[in-house]
Chimera marker file (.cmm) of the C-alpha trace (Angstrom):
<marker_set name="trace">
<marker id="1" x="-15.133" y="-10.410" z="-4.382" r="1" g="1" b="0" radius="0.5"/>
<marker id="2" x="-15.924" y="-7.297" z="-6.333" r="1" g="1" b="0" radius="0.5"/>
<marker id="3" x="-14.896" y="-3.896" z="-4.963" r="1" g="1" b="0" radius="0.5"/>
<marker id="4" x="-18.111" y="-2.457" z="-6.397" r="1" g="1" b="0" radius="0.5"/>
<marker id="5" x="-20.446" y="-4.718" z="-4.388" r="1" g="1" b="0" radius="0.5"/>
<marker id="6" x="-22.918" y="-2.941" z="-2.122" r="1" g="1" b="0" radius="0.5"/>
<marker id="7" x="-21.716" y="-2.804" z="1.474" r="1" g="1" b="0" radius="0.5"/>
<marker id="8" x="-18.021" y="-3.216" z="0.504" r="1" g="1" b="0" radius="0.5"/>
<marker id="9" x="-15.512" y="-0.411" z="1.173" r="1" g="1" b="0" radius="0.5"/>
<marker id="10" x="-11.904" y="-1.042" z="0.137" r="1" g="1" b="0" radius="0.5"/>
<marker id="11" x="-9.318" y="-0.074" z="2.778" r="1" g="1" b="0" radius="0.5"/>
<marker id="12" x="-6.047" y="-1.046" z="1.087" r="1" g="1" b="0" radius="0.5"/>
<marker id="13" x="-4.526" y="-3.360" z="-1.509" r="1" g="1" b="0" radius="0.5"/>
<marker id="14" x="-1.206" y="-5.205" z="-1.454" r="1" g="1" b="0" radius="0.5"/>
<marker id="15" x="0.107" y="-4.186" z="-4.888" r="1" g="1" b="0" radius="0.5"/>
<marker id="16" x="3.452" y="-5.889" z="-4.329" r="1" g="1" b="0" radius="0.5"/>
<marker id="17" x="1.768" y="-9.279" z="-3.900" r="1" g="1" b="0" radius="0.5"/>
<marker id="18" x="0.888" y="-9.581" z="-7.603" r="1" g="1" b="0" radius="0.5"/>
<marker id="19" x="4.392" y="-8.478" z="-8.537" r="1" g="1" b="0" radius="0.5"/>
<marker id="20" x="6.266" y="-10.850" z="-6.224" r="1" g="1" b="0" radius="0.5"/>
<marker id="21" x="3.925" y="-13.863" z="-6.220" r="1" g="1" b="0" radius="0.5"/>
<marker id="22" x="1.819" y="-15.962" z="-8.538" r="1" g="1" b="0" radius="0.5"/>
<marker id="23" x="-1.554" y="-15.929" z="-6.743" r="1" g="1" b="0" radius="0.5"/>
<marker id="24" x="-3.267" y="-19.315" z="-6.940" r="1" g="1" b="0" radius="0.5"/>
<marker id="25" x="-6.281" y="-19.480" z="-4.608" r="1" g="1" b="0" radius="0.5"/>
<marker id="26" x="-8.176" y="-16.781" z="-2.679" r="1" g="1" b="0" radius="0.5"/>
<marker id="27" x="-9.907" y="-16.862" z="0.719" r="1" g="1" b="0" radius="0.5"/>
<marker id="28" x="-11.913" y="-14.253" z="2.656" r="1" g="1" b="0" radius="0.5"/>
<marker id="29" x="-11.155" y="-14.068" z="6.372" r="1" g="1" b="0" radius="0.5"/>
<marker id="30" x="-12.369" y="-11.968" z="9.257" r="1" g="1" b="0" radius="0.5"/>
<marker id="31" x="-9.923" y="-10.332" z="11.663" r="1" g="1" b="0" radius="0.5"/>
<marker id="32" x="-9.840" y="-10.253" z="15.464" r="1" g="1" b="0" radius="0.5"/>
<marker id="33" x="-9.134" y="-6.557" z="16.107" r="1" g="1" b="0" radius="0.5"/>
<marker id="34" x="-9.194" y="-4.052" z="18.951" r="1" g="1" b="0" radius="0.5"/>
<marker id="35" x="-11.303" y="-0.880" z="18.833" r="1" g="1" b="0" radius="0.5"/>
<marker id="36" x="-8.408" y="1.459" z="18.078" r="1" g="1" b="0" radius="0.5"/>
<marker id="37" x="-7.312" y="-0.827" z="15.208" r="1" g="1" b="0" radius="0.5"/>
<marker id="38" x="-10.755" y="-0.570" z="13.625" r="1" g="1" b="0" radius="0.5"/>
<marker id="39" x="-10.627" y="3.234" z="13.907" r="1" g="1" b="0" radius="0.5"/>
<marker id="40" x="-7.202" y="3.259" z="12.205" r="1" g="1" b="0" radius="0.5"/>
<marker id="41" x="-8.510" y="1.005" z="9.428" r="1" g="1" b="0" radius="0.5"/>
<marker id="42" x="-11.428" y="3.359" z="8.851" r="1" g="1" b="0" radius="0.5"/>
<marker id="43" x="-8.814" y="6.105" z="8.359" r="1" g="1" b="0" radius="0.5"/>
<marker id="44" x="-6.929" y="3.841" z="5.902" r="1" g="1" b="0" radius="0.5"/>
<marker id="45" x="-3.784" y="3.622" z="8.061" r="1" g="1" b="0" radius="0.5"/>
<marker id="46" x="-2.603" y="0.126" z="7.128" r="1" g="1" b="0" radius="0.5"/>
<marker id="47" x="0.535" y="-1.177" z="5.423" r="1" g="1" b="0" radius="0.5"/>
<marker id="48" x="0.988" y="-4.716" z="4.141" r="1" g="1" b="0" radius="0.5"/>
<marker id="49" x="4.793" y="-4.382" z="3.799" r="1" g="1" b="0" radius="0.5"/>
<marker id="50" x="5.969" y="-7.907" z="4.779" r="1" g="1" b="0" radius="0.5"/>
<marker id="51" x="2.631" y="-9.416" z="5.721" r="1" g="1" b="0" radius="0.5"/>
<marker id="52" x="2.124" y="-13.175" z="5.635" r="1" g="1" b="0" radius="0.5"/>
<marker id="53" x="-0.008" y="-15.877" z="7.268" r="1" g="1" b="0" radius="0.5"/>
<marker id="54" x="1.121" y="-18.758" z="9.490" r="1" g="1" b="0" radius="0.5"/>
<marker id="55" x="-0.887" y="-21.718" z="10.777" r="1" g="1" b="0" radius="0.5"/>
<marker id="56" x="-0.259" y="-22.503" z="14.471" r="1" g="1" b="0" radius="0.5"/>
<marker id="57" x="-2.276" y="-24.908" z="16.651" r="1" g="1" b="0" radius="0.5"/>
<marker id="58" x="-5.099" y="-25.148" z="14.069" r="1" g="1" b="0" radius="0.5"/>
<marker id="59" x="-5.418" y="-21.345" z="14.003" r="1" g="1" b="0" radius="0.5"/>
<marker id="60" x="-4.398" y="-18.893" z="11.268" r="1" g="1" b="0" radius="0.5"/>
<marker id="61" x="-2.393" y="-15.800" z="12.282" r="1" g="1" b="0" radius="0.5"/>
<marker id="62" x="-1.575" y="-12.711" z="10.211" r="1" g="1" b="0" radius="0.5"/>
<marker id="63" x="1.962" y="-11.427" z="10.860" r="1" g="1" b="0" radius="0.5"/>
<marker id="64" x="3.873" y="-8.409" z="9.554" r="1" g="1" b="0" radius="0.5"/>
<marker id="65" x="0.780" y="-6.277" z="8.936" r="1" g="1" b="0" radius="0.5"/>
<marker id="66" x="1.218" y="-2.720" z="10.232" r="1" g="1" b="0" radius="0.5"/>
<marker id="67" x="-1.875" y="-0.876" z="11.464" r="1" g="1" b="0" radius="0.5"/>
<marker id="68" x="-0.822" y="2.582" z="12.653" r="1" g="1" b="0" radius="0.5"/>
<marker id="69" x="-1.890" y="3.690" z="16.149" r="1" g="1" b="0" radius="0.5"/>
<marker id="70" x="-5.075" y="5.763" z="16.309" r="1" g="1" b="0" radius="0.5"/>
<marker id="71" x="-4.275" y="9.329" z="17.383" r="1" g="1" b="0" radius="0.5"/>
<marker id="72" x="-7.332" y="9.788" z="19.621" r="1" g="1" b="0" radius="0.5"/>
<marker id="73" x="-7.108" y="6.438" z="21.411" r="1" g="1" b="0" radius="0.5"/>
<marker id="74" x="-5.548" y="7.921" z="24.547" r="1" g="1" b="0" radius="0.5"/>
<marker id="75" x="-3.858" y="5.400" z="26.824" r="1" g="1" b="0" radius="0.5"/>
<marker id="76" x="-5.499" y="2.372" z="25.121" r="1" g="1" b="0" radius="0.5"/>
<marker id="77" x="-3.128" y="2.187" z="22.141" r="1" g="1" b="0" radius="0.5"/>
<marker id="78" x="-2.543" y="-1.066" z="20.268" r="1" g="1" b="0" radius="0.5"/>
<marker id="79" x="0.783" y="-2.551" z="19.148" r="1" g="1" b="0" radius="0.5"/>
<marker id="80" x="1.017" y="-1.727" z="15.397" r="1" g="1" b="0" radius="0.5"/>
<marker id="81" x="2.895" y="-4.952" z="14.570" r="1" g="1" b="0" radius="0.5"/>
<marker id="82" x="0.997" y="-7.432" z="16.753" r="1" g="1" b="0" radius="0.5"/>
<marker id="83" x="-0.095" y="-10.847" z="15.509" r="1" g="1" b="0" radius="0.5"/>
<marker id="84" x="-3.744" y="-10.831" z="14.483" r="1" g="1" b="0" radius="0.5"/>
<marker id="85" x="-5.926" y="-13.911" z="14.469" r="1" g="1" b="0" radius="0.5"/>
<marker id="86" x="-7.710" y="-14.695" z="11.215" r="1" g="1" b="0" radius="0.5"/>
<marker id="87" x="-11.265" y="-15.935" z="11.489" r="1" g="1" b="0" radius="0.5"/>
<marker id="88" x="-11.564" y="-18.861" z="9.070" r="1" g="1" b="0" radius="0.5"/>
<marker id="89" x="-13.524" y="-22.117" z="9.055" r="1" g="1" b="0" radius="0.5"/>
<marker id="90" x="-11.607" y="-25.168" z="10.299" r="1" g="1" b="0" radius="0.5"/>
<marker id="91" x="-11.881" y="-26.767" z="6.851" r="1" g="1" b="0" radius="0.5"/>
<marker id="92" x="-10.293" y="-23.688" z="5.221" r="1" g="1" b="0" radius="0.5"/>
<marker id="93" x="-7.439" y="-23.704" z="7.747" r="1" g="1" b="0" radius="0.5"/>
<marker id="94" x="-6.861" y="-27.404" z="7.113" r="1" g="1" b="0" radius="0.5"/>
<marker id="95" x="-6.860" y="-26.829" z="3.341" r="1" g="1" b="0" radius="0.5"/>
<marker id="96" x="-4.347" y="-23.969" z="3.719" r="1" g="1" b="0" radius="0.5"/>
<marker id="97" x="-2.093" y="-25.988" z="6.040" r="1" g="1" b="0" radius="0.5"/>
<marker id="98" x="-1.948" y="-28.893" z="3.581" r="1" g="1" b="0" radius="0.5"/>
<marker id="99" x="-1.065" y="-26.578" z="0.679" r="1" g="1" b="0" radius="0.5"/>
<marker id="100" x="1.497" y="-24.556" z="2.683" r="1" g="1" b="0" radius="0.5"/>
<marker id="101" x="3.368" y="-27.773" z="3.422" r="1" g="1" b="0" radius="0.5"/>
<marker id="102" x="3.866" y="-28.227" z="-0.339" r="1" g="1" b="0" radius="0.5"/>
<marker id="103" x="7.167" y="-26.831" z="-1.573" r="1" g="1" b="0" radius="0.5"/>
<marker id="104" x="7.308" y="-23.104" z="-2.252" r="1" g="1" b="0" radius="0.5"/>
<marker id="105" x="3.764" y="-22.079" z="-1.297" r="1" g="1" b="0" radius="0.5"/>
<marker id="106" x="2.913" y="-19.328" z="1.156" r="1" g="1" b="0" radius="0.5"/>
<marker id="107" x="-0.162" y="-17.322" z="2.147" r="1" g="1" b="0" radius="0.5"/>
<marker id="108" x="-0.123" y="-13.531" z="1.714" r="1" g="1" b="0" radius="0.5"/>
<marker id="109" x="-2.730" y="-10.814" z="2.370" r="1" g="1" b="0" radius="0.5"/>
<marker id="110" x="-3.966" y="-9.260" z="-0.873" r="1" g="1" b="0" radius="0.5"/>
<marker id="111" x="-6.515" y="-6.649" z="0.222" r="1" g="1" b="0" radius="0.5"/>
<marker id="112" x="-8.420" y="-5.359" z="3.228" r="1" g="1" b="0" radius="0.5"/>
<marker id="113" x="-11.952" y="-4.059" z="3.143" r="1" g="1" b="0" radius="0.5"/>
<marker id="114" x="-15.078" y="-3.494" z="5.187" r="1" g="1" b="0" radius="0.5"/>
<marker id="115" x="-17.949" y="-5.780" z="4.203" r="1" g="1" b="0" radius="0.5"/>
<marker id="116" x="-21.220" y="-4.807" z="5.878" r="1" g="1" b="0" radius="0.5"/>
<marker id="117" x="-19.159" y="-2.903" z="8.505" r="1" g="1" b="0" radius="0.5"/>
<marker id="118" x="-17.021" y="-5.979" z="9.339" r="1" g="1" b="0" radius="0.5"/>
<marker id="119" x="-13.266" y="-5.811" z="8.673" r="1" g="1" b="0" radius="0.5"/>
<marker id="120" x="-12.217" y="-8.515" z="6.217" r="1" g="1" b="0" radius="0.5"/>
<marker id="121" x="-8.924" y="-9.478" z="4.627" r="1" g="1" b="0" radius="0.5"/>
<marker id="122" x="-8.555" y="-11.353" z="1.350" r="1" g="1" b="0" radius="0.5"/>
<marker id="123" x="-5.667" y="-13.793" z="1.560" r="1" g="1" b="0" radius="0.5"/>
<marker id="124" x="-4.157" y="-15.753" z="-1.304" r="1" g="1" b="0" radius="0.5"/>
<marker id="125" x="-2.224" y="-18.965" z="-1.578" r="1" g="1" b="0" radius="0.5"/>
<marker id="126" x="0.857" y="-17.900" z="-3.529" r="1" g="1" b="0" radius="0.5"/>
<marker id="127" x="4.001" y="-19.211" z="-5.170" r="1" g="1" b="0" radius="0.5"/>
<marker id="128" x="6.996" y="-16.874" z="-5.268" r="1" g="1" b="0" radius="0.5"/>
<marker id="129" x="8.039" y="-15.632" z="-8.698" r="1" g="1" b="0" radius="0.5"/>
<marker id="130" x="11.681" y="-15.716" z="-9.680" r="1" g="1" b="0" radius="0.5"/>
<marker id="131" x="13.387" y="-12.783" z="-11.418" r="1" g="1" b="0" radius="0.5"/>
<marker id="132" x="12.811" y="-14.302" z="-14.874" r="1" g="1" b="0" radius="0.5"/>
<marker id="133" x="9.042" y="-14.536" z="-14.318" r="1" g="1" b="0" radius="0.5"/>
<marker id="134" x="8.864" y="-10.923" z="-13.126" r="1" g="1" b="0" radius="0.5"/>
<marker id="135" x="10.794" y="-9.716" z="-16.166" r="1" g="1" b="0" radius="0.5"/>
<marker id="136" x="8.492" y="-11.693" z="-18.455" r="1" g="1" b="0" radius="0.5"/>
<marker id="137" x="5.442" y="-10.044" z="-16.833" r="1" g="1" b="0" radius="0.5"/>
<marker id="138" x="6.953" y="-6.578" z="-17.332" r="1" g="1" b="0" radius="0.5"/>
<marker id="139" x="7.780" y="-7.399" z="-20.963" r="1" g="1" b="0" radius="0.5"/>
<marker id="140" x="4.227" y="-8.651" z="-21.641" r="1" g="1" b="0" radius="0.5"/>
<marker id="141" x="2.742" y="-5.528" z="-20.033" r="1" g="1" b="0" radius="0.5"/>
<marker id="142" x="4.978" y="-3.269" z="-22.162" r="1" g="1" b="0" radius="0.5"/>
<marker id="143" x="4.027" y="-5.118" z="-25.351" r="1" g="1" b="0" radius="0.5"/>
<marker id="144" x="0.308" y="-4.802" z="-24.566" r="1" g="1" b="0" radius="0.5"/>
<marker id="145" x="0.686" y="-1.076" z="-23.846" r="1" g="1" b="0" radius="0.5"/>
<marker id="146" x="2.672" y="-0.444" z="-27.075" r="1" g="1" b="0" radius="0.5"/>
<marker id="147" x="0.135" y="-2.414" z="-29.128" r="1" g="1" b="0" radius="0.5"/>
<marker id="148" x="-2.753" y="-0.429" z="-27.637" r="1" g="1" b="0" radius="0.5"/>
<marker id="149" x="-0.962" y="2.845" z="-28.433" r="1" g="1" b="0" radius="0.5"/>
<marker id="150" x="-0.340" y="1.784" z="-32.026" r="1" g="1" b="0" radius="0.5"/>
<marker id="151" x="-3.980" y="0.779" z="-32.496" r="1" g="1" b="0" radius="0.5"/>
<marker id="152" x="-5.120" y="4.091" z="-31.015" r="1" g="1" b="0" radius="0.5"/>
<marker id="153" x="-3.122" y="5.967" z="-33.684" r="1" g="1" b="0" radius="0.5"/>
<marker id="154" x="-5.158" y="4.390" z="-36.493" r="1" g="1" b="0" radius="0.5"/>
<marker id="155" x="-8.610" y="5.005" z="-35.049" r="1" g="1" b="0" radius="0.5"/>
<link id1="1" id2="2" r="1" g="1" b="0" radius="0.2"/>
<link id1="2" id2="3" r="1" g="1" b="0" radius="0.2"/>
<link id1="3" id2="4" r="1" g="1" b="0" radius="0.2"/>
<link id1="4" id2="5" r="1" g="1" b="0" radius="0.2"/>
<link id1="5" id2="6" r="1" g="1" b="0" radius="0.2"/>
<link id1="6" id2="7" r="1" g="1" b="0" radius="0.2"/>
<link id1="7" id2="8" r="1" g="1" b="0" radius="0.2"/>
<link id1="8" id2="9" r="1" g="1" b="0" radius="0.2"/>
<link id1="9" id2="10" r="1" g="1" b="0" radius="0.2"/>
<link id1="10" id2="11" r="1" g="1" b="0" radius="0.2"/>
<link id1="11" id2="12" r="1" g="1" b="0" radius="0.2"/>
<link id1="12" id2="13" r="1" g="1" b="0" radius="0.2"/>
<link id1="13" id2="14" r="1" g="1" b="0" radius="0.2"/>
<link id1="14" id2="15" r="1" g="1" b="0" radius="0.2"/>
<link id1="15" id2="16" r="1" g="1" b="0" radius="0.2"/>
<link id1="16" id2="17" r="1" g="1" b="0" radius="0.2"/>
<link id1="17" id2="18" r="1" g="1" b="0" radius="0.2"/>
<link id1="18" id2="19" r="1" g="1" b="0" radius="0.2"/>
<link id1="19" id2="20" r="1" g="1" b="0" radius="0.2"/>
<link id1="20" id2="21" r="1" g="1" b="0" radius="0.2"/>
<link id1="21" id2="22" r="1" g="1" b="0" radius="0.2"/>
<link id1="22" id2="23" r="1" g="1" b="0" radius="0.2"/>
<link id1="23" id2="24" r="1" g="1" b="0" radius="0.2"/>
<link id1="24" id2="25" r="1" g="1" b="0" radius="0.2"/>
<link id1="25" id2="26" r="1" g="1" b="0" radius="0.2"/>
<link id1="26" id2="27" r="1" g="1" b="0" radius="0.2"/>
<link id1="27" id2="28" r="1" g="1" b="0" radius="0.2"/>
<link id1="28" id2="29" r="1" g="1" b="0" radius="0.2"/>
<link id1="29" id2="30" r="1" g="1" b="0" radius="0.2"/>
<link id1="30" id2="31" r="1" g="1" b="0" radius="0.2"/>
<link id1="31" id2="32" r="1" g="1" b="0" radius="0.2"/>
<link id1="32" id2="33" r="1" g="1" b="0" radius="0.2"/>
<link id1="33" id2="34" r="1" g="1" b="0" radius="0.2"/>
<link id1="34" id2="35" r="1" g="1" b="0" radius="0.2"/>
<link id1="35" id2="36" r="1" g="1" b="0" radius="0.2"/>
<link id1="36" id2="37" r="1" g="1" b="0" radius="0.2"/>
<link id1="37" id2="38" r="1" g="1" b="0" radius="0.2"/>
<link id1="38" id2="39" r="1" g="1" b="0" radius="0.2"/>
<link id1="39" id2="40" r="1" g="1" b="0" radius="0.2"/>
<link id1="40" id2="41" r="1" g="1" b="0" radius="0.2"/>
<link id1="41" id2="42" r="1" g="1" b="0" radius="0.2"/>
<link id1="42" id2="43" r="1" g="1" b="0" radius="0.2"/>
<link id1="43" id2="44" r="1" g="1" b="0" radius="0.2"/>
<link id1="44" id2="45" r="1" g="1" b="0" radius="0.2"/>
<link id1="45" id2="46" r="1" g="1" b="0" radius="0.2"/>
<link id1="46" id2="47" r="1" g="1" b="0" radius="0.2"/>
<link id1="47" id2="48" r="1" g="1" b="0" radius="0.2"/>
<link id1="48" id2="49" r="1" g="1" b="0" radius="0.2"/>
<link id1="49" id2="50" r="1" g="1" b="0" radius="0.2"/>
<link id1="50" id2="51" r="1" g="1" b="0" radius="0.2"/>
<link id1="51" id2="52" r="1" g="1" b="0" radius="0.2"/>
<link id1="52" id2="53" r="1" g="1" b="0" radius="0.2"/>
<link id1="53" id2="54" r="1" g="1" b="0" radius="0.2"/>
<link id1="54" id2="55" r="1" g="1" b="0" radius="0.2"/>
<link id1="55" id2="56" r="1" g="1" b="0" radius="0.2"/>
<link id1="56" id2="57" r="1" g="1" b="0" radius="0.2"/>
<link id1="57" id2="58" r="1" g="1" b="0" radius="0.2"/>
<link id1="58" id2="59" r="1" g="1" b="0" radius="0.2"/>
<link id1="59" id2="60" r="1" g="1" b="0" radius="0.2"/>
<link id1="60" id2="61" r="1" g="1" b="0" radius="0.2"/>
<link id1="61" id2="62" r="1" g="1" b="0" radius="0.2"/>
<link id1="62" id2="63" r="1" g="1" b="0" radius="0.2"/>
<link id1="63" id2="64" r="1" g="1" b="0" radius="0.2"/>
<link id1="64" id2="65" r="1" g="1" b="0" radius="0.2"/>
<link id1="65" id2="66" r="1" g="1" b="0" radius="0.2"/>
<link id1="66" id2="67" r="1" g="1" b="0" radius="0.2"/>
<link id1="67" id2="68" r="1" g="1" b="0" radius="0.2"/>
<link id1="68" id2="69" r="1" g="1" b="0" radius="0.2"/>
<link id1="69" id2="70" r="1" g="1" b="0" radius="0.2"/>
<link id1="70" id2="71" r="1" g="1" b="0" radius="0.2"/>
<link id1="71" id2="72" r="1" g="1" b="0" radius="0.2"/>
<link id1="72" id2="73" r="1" g="1" b="0" radius="0.2"/>
<link id1="73" id2="74" r="1" g="1" b="0" radius="0.2"/>
<link id1="74" id2="75" r="1" g="1" b="0" radius="0.2"/>
<link id1="75" id2="76" r="1" g="1" b="0" radius="0.2"/>
<link id1="76" id2="77" r="1" g="1" b="0" radius="0.2"/>
<link id1="77" id2="78" r="1" g="1" b="0" radius="0.2"/>
<link id1="78" id2="79" r="1" g="1" b="0" radius="0.2"/>
<link id1="79" id2="80" r="1" g="1" b="0" radius="0.2"/>
<link id1="80" id2="81" r="1" g="1" b="0" radius="0.2"/>
<link id1="81" id2="82" r="1" g="1" b="0" radius="0.2"/>
<link id1="82" id2="83" r="1" g="1" b="0" radius="0.2"/>
<link id1="83" id2="84" r="1" g="1" b="0" radius="0.2"/>
<link id1="84" id2="85" r="1" g="1" b="0" radius="0.2"/>
<link id1="85" id2="86" r="1" g="1" b="0" radius="0.2"/>
<link id1="86" id2="87" r="1" g="1" b="0" radius="0.2"/>
<link id1="87" id2="88" r="1" g="1" b="0" radius="0.2"/>
<link id1="88" id2="89" r="1" g="1" b="0" radius="0.2"/>
<link id1="89" id2="90" r="1" g="1" b="0" radius="0.2"/>
<link id1="90" id2="91" r="1" g="1" b="0" radius="0.2"/>
<link id1="91" id2="92" r="1" g="1" b="0" radius="0.2"/>
<link id1="92" id2="93" r="1" g="1" b="0" radius="0.2"/>
<link id1="93" id2="94" r="1" g="1" b="0" radius="0.2"/>
<link id1="94" id2="95" r="1" g="1" b="0" radius="0.2"/>
<link id1="95" id2="96" r="1" g="1" b="0" radius="0.2"/>
<link id1="96" id2="97" r="1" g="1" b="0" radius="0.2"/>
<link id1="97" id2="98" r="1" g="1" b="0" radius="0.2"/>
<link id1="98" id2="99" r="1" g="1" b="0" radius="0.2"/>
<link id1="99" id2="100" r="1" g="1" b="0" radius="0.2"/>
<link id1="100" id2="101" r="1" g="1" b="0" radius="0.2"/>
<link id1="101" id2="102" r="1" g="1" b="0" radius="0.2"/>
<link id1="102" id2="103" r="1" g="1" b="0" radius="0.2"/>
<link id1="103" id2="104" r="1" g="1" b="0" radius="0.2"/>
<link id1="104" id2="105" r="1" g="1" b="0" radius="0.2"/>
<link id1="105" id2="106" r="1" g="1" b="0" radius="0.2"/>
<link id1="106" id2="107" r="1" g="1" b="0" radius="0.2"/>
<link id1="107" id2="108" r="1" g="1" b="0" radius="0.2"/>
<link id1="108" id2="109" r="1" g="1" b="0" radius="0.2"/>
<link id1="109" id2="110" r="1" g="1" b="0" radius="0.2"/>
<link id1="110" id2="111" r="1" g="1" b="0" radius="0.2"/>
<link id1="111" id2="112" r="1" g="1" b="0" radius="0.2"/>
<link id1="112" id2="113" r="1" g="1" b="0" radius="0.2"/>
<link id1="113" id2="114" r="1" g="1" b="0" radius="0.2"/>
<link id1="114" id2="115" r="1" g="1" b="0" radius="0.2"/>
<link id1="115" id2="116" r="1" g="1" b="0" radius="0.2"/>
<link id1="116" id2="117" r="1" g="1" b="0" radius="0.2"/>
<link id1="117" id2="118" r="1" g="1" b="0" radius="0.2"/>
<link id1="118" id2="119" r="1" g="1" b="0" radius="0.2"/>
<link id1="119" id2="120" r="1" g="1" b="0" radius="0.2"/>
<link id1="120" id2="121" r="1" g="1" b="0" radius="0.2"/>
<link id1="121" id2="122" r="1" g="1" b="0" radius="0.2"/>
<link id1="122" id2="123" r="1" g="1" b="0" radius="0.2"/>
<link id1="123" id2="124" r="1" g="1" b="0" radius="0.2"/>
<link id1="124" id2="125" r="1" g="1" b="0" radius="0.2"/>
<link id1="125" id2="126" r="1" g="1" b="0" radius="0.2"/>
<link id1="126" id2="127" r="1" g="1" b="0" radius="0.2"/>
<link id1="127" id2="128" r="1" g="1" b="0" radius="0.2"/>
<link id1="128" id2="129" r="1" g="1" b="0" radius="0.2"/>
<link id1="129" id2="130" r="1" g="1" b="0" radius="0.2"/>
<link id1="130" id2="131" r="1" g="1" b="0" radius="0.2"/>
<link id1="131" id2="132" r="1" g="1" b="0" radius="0.2"/>
<link id1="132" id2="133" r="1" g="1" b="0" radius="0.2"/>
<link id1="133" id2="134" r="1" g="1" b="0" radius="0.2"/>
<link id1="134" id2="135" r="1" g="1" b="0" radius="0.2"/>
<link id1="135" id2="136" r="1" g="1" b="0" radius="0.2"/>
<link id1="136" id2="137" r="1" g="1" b="0" radius="0.2"/>
<link id1="137" id2="138" r="1" g="1" b="0" radius="0.2"/>
<link id1="138" id2="139" r="1" g="1" b="0" radius="0.2"/>
<link id1="139" id2="140" r="1" g="1" b="0" radius="0.2"/>
<link id1="140" id2="141" r="1" g="1" b="0" radius="0.2"/>
<link id1="141" id2="142" r="1" g="1" b="0" radius="0.2"/>
<link id1="142" id2="143" r="1" g="1" b="0" radius="0.2"/>
<link id1="143" id2="144" r="1" g="1" b="0" radius="0.2"/>
<link id1="144" id2="145" r="1" g="1" b="0" radius="0.2"/>
<link id1="145" id2="146" r="1" g="1" b="0" radius="0.2"/>
<link id1="146" id2="147" r="1" g="1" b="0" radius="0.2"/>
<link id1="147" id2="148" r="1" g="1" b="0" radius="0.2"/>
<link id1="148" id2="149" r="1" g="1" b="0" radius="0.2"/>
<link id1="149" id2="150" r="1" g="1" b="0" radius="0.2"/>
<link id1="150" id2="151" r="1" g="1" b="0" radius="0.2"/>
<link id1="151" id2="152" r="1" g="1" b="0" radius="0.2"/>
<link id1="152" id2="153" r="1" g="1" b="0" radius="0.2"/>
<link id1="153" id2="154" r="1" g="1" b="0" radius="0.2"/>
<link id1="154" id2="155" r="1" g="1" b="0" radius="0.2"/>
</marker_set>
């Protein structure tokens, strides 16, 4: 999914996901939301913090995602930390459940966006990185940056 596609407006990205996890497979899912949650998303008031996906009774649920209350909602406020149902095909849920049961795999939200005015979340099947892997990524990034700076000097 490209952020530059027509009809796609990025709401937020989970930058920590790429740092903490090795992302293996991506899925696009719809979200079952209330009206005030959609208004908050349009204002960009979302935090992934400890978000993750669980499969319960052949349904996928997004937990730990914080959507701030909408100021003008009046008495009809939503719970910012409530469980939100993900709208996926049964075959995708089955595929995720099988892979989650493998050792060390989890499903994390990567980004949220509006696609043709529908709220969507991109979720990824992920394997947690250990400290050594994270340090190696930082080292590789530093080497690439230093190399690019050196090449820029000679142009």
